[in-house]
C-alpha positions in Angstrom: -29.0 -6.9 -5.3 -25.6 -8.5 -5.2 -23.0 -7.5 -2.5 -19.6 -8.6 -2.6 -16.1 -6.9 -1.9 -14.4 -8.8 -4.5 -14.9 -7.1 -7.9 -14.0 -10.4 -9.7 -16.8 -12.2 -8.0 -19.2 -9.5 -8.9 -18.0 -9.7 -12.6 -18.5 -13.5 -12.6 -22.1 -13.1 -11.2 -22.8 -10.4 -13.7 -21.6 -12.6 -16.6 -23.1 -16.0 -15.3 -26.6 -14.4 -14.8 -26.5 -12.5 -18.0 -29.3 -14.5 -19.5 -31.6 -13.1 -16.7 -30.9 -9.4 -17.6 -34.4 -9.1 -19.3 -36.4 -10.5 -16.3 -34.3 -9.3 -13.4 -33.3 -5.7 -12.3 -29.9 -6.5 -11.1 -27.6 -4.1 -9.0 -24.1 -5.0 -8.0 -22.4 -3.3 -4.8 -18.8 -3.5 -3.7 -19.6 -2.1 -0.3 -21.9 -3.0 2.6 -22.4 0.5 3.3 -23.3 1.5 -0.4 -25.6 -1.4 -0.4 -27.5 -0.2 2.8 -27.9 3.2 1.2 -29.4 1.5 -2.0 -31.7 -0.6 0.1 -33.0 2.5 1.9 -33.7 4.4 -1.3 -35.0 1.1 -3.4 -35.3 -2.1 -1.4 -34.5 -5.1 -3.5 -36.9 -8.1 -3.5 -33.5 -10.4 -3.0 -30.2 -9.4 -1.9 -27.2 -11.9 -2.3 -24.5 -11.2 0.1 -20.9 -12.3 0.6 -20.5 -13.6 4.3 -17.0 -12.1 4.8 -16.6 -8.4 3.9 -14.3 -6.0 5.6 -16.7 -3.3 6.7 -19.4 -5.6 7.8 -20.2 -9.3 7.6 -22.9 -10.6 5.2 -24.9 -11.9 8.4 -24.8 -8.4 9.9 -25.8 -6.6 6.6 -28.8 -9.2 6.3 -29.9 -8.0 9.8 -29.7 -4.4 8.7 -31.3 -5.0 5.5 -34.4 -6.8 7.1 -34.7 -4.0 9.6 -35.1 -1.5 6.7 -37.0 -3.9 4.4 -38.8 -6.8 6.0 -39.7 -8.2 2.6 -36.2 -8.6 1.2 -35.1 -12.1 1.1 -31.2 -12.6 1.8 -29.1 -15.3 0.4 -25.5 -15.8 1.8 -22.4 -16.9 -0.3 -19.9 -18.5 1.8 -16.2 -18.7 0.5 -15.1 -21.0 3.0 -16.3 -24.2 4.9 -17.1 -22.4 8.1 -20.5 -24.1 8.8 -20.9 -22.4 11.9 -21.5 -19.0 10.1 -24.0 -20.9 7.7 -25.8 -22.2 10.6 -25.9 -18.8 12.3 -27.3 -17.2 9.3 -30.1 -19.7 9.0 -31.0 -20.0 12.7 -31.0 -16.1 13.0 -33.9 -16.0 10.7 -32.6 -13.2 8.5 -31.4 -15.4 5.7 -33.3 -17.4 3.2 -30.4 -19.6 2.1 -26.8 -20.0 1.7 -24.5 -21.3 -1.0 -20.9 -22.1 -1.0 -18.6 -20.4 -3.4 -18.2 -21.3 -6.2 -21.8 -22.3 -6.8 -23.5 -23.4 -10.0 -25.3 -20.7 -11.5 -28.4 -23.0 -12.0 -28.5 -23.6 -8.4 -28.1 -19.9 -7.6 -30.7 -19.0 -10.2 -33.1 -21.4 -8.7 -32.5 -20.0 -5.2 -33.1 -16.7 -6.3 -36.4 -17.7 -8.1 -37.5 -19.3 -4.9 -36.6 -16.1 -3.0 -38.6 -13.9 -5.3 -41.6 -16.1 -5.0 -41.3 -16.0 -1.2 -40.8 -12.2 -1.5 -44.1 -11.9 -3.5 -45.8 -14.0 -1.0 -44.7 -12.1 2.0 -45.5 -8.8 0.3 -49.1 -10.0 -0.4 -49.3 -10.9 3.1 -48.2 -7.5 4.4 -50.3 -5.7 1.8 -53.1 -7.5 0.4 -54.5 -6.1 -3.1 -57.1 -3.5 -2.7 -56.1 -2.3 0.8 -54.4 1.2 0.9 -51.2 1.7 3.0 -53.2 3.7 5.6 -55.7 0.9 6.0 -52.9 -1.6 6.4 -51.2 0.7 8.9 -54.4 0.5 10.9 -54.4 -3.3 10.6 -51.0 -3.8 12.2 -51.3 -0.9 15.0 -51.8 -2.8 18.2 -53.7 0.2 19.7 -57.1 1.5 19.3 -57.4 4.4 16.8 -60.2 7.0 16.6 -60.2 9.1 13.5 -62.4 12.3 13.6 -62.7 15.2 11.2 -61.9 18.7 12.0 -65.2 19.1 14.0 -64.4 16.1 16.1 -67.1 14.1 14.5 
């Protein structure tokens, strides 16, 4: 998912990454709130976020995305030389990487591929193959759980 309030930036990303259309499912959002709705219904593996948007910063959006989908890897695009935002995004722990606009598509593609690998690794950690969601839930609950049938057996 790509989120930026500038239509021209999204159009450039769409053009620059067109060679990946067959291997990536890409979603382009102009609004942080629309992006959150999309995340809630279909969480992306990777979200590339503009740091400065009118309704919500990319850093705040990354926090919201991670609260909804812990496996989603967020990358930030910075349009300025405000390194304090970059440091905050990395130190916050909610952002995988950041890139300065404009960035080379090769660098961005490489970062997205790294984020996809990290997403797959985190997903495997959270839900190993062969374990059902209910079994996984029991593994992460910090309390004892007793399961009985209708006869309390």
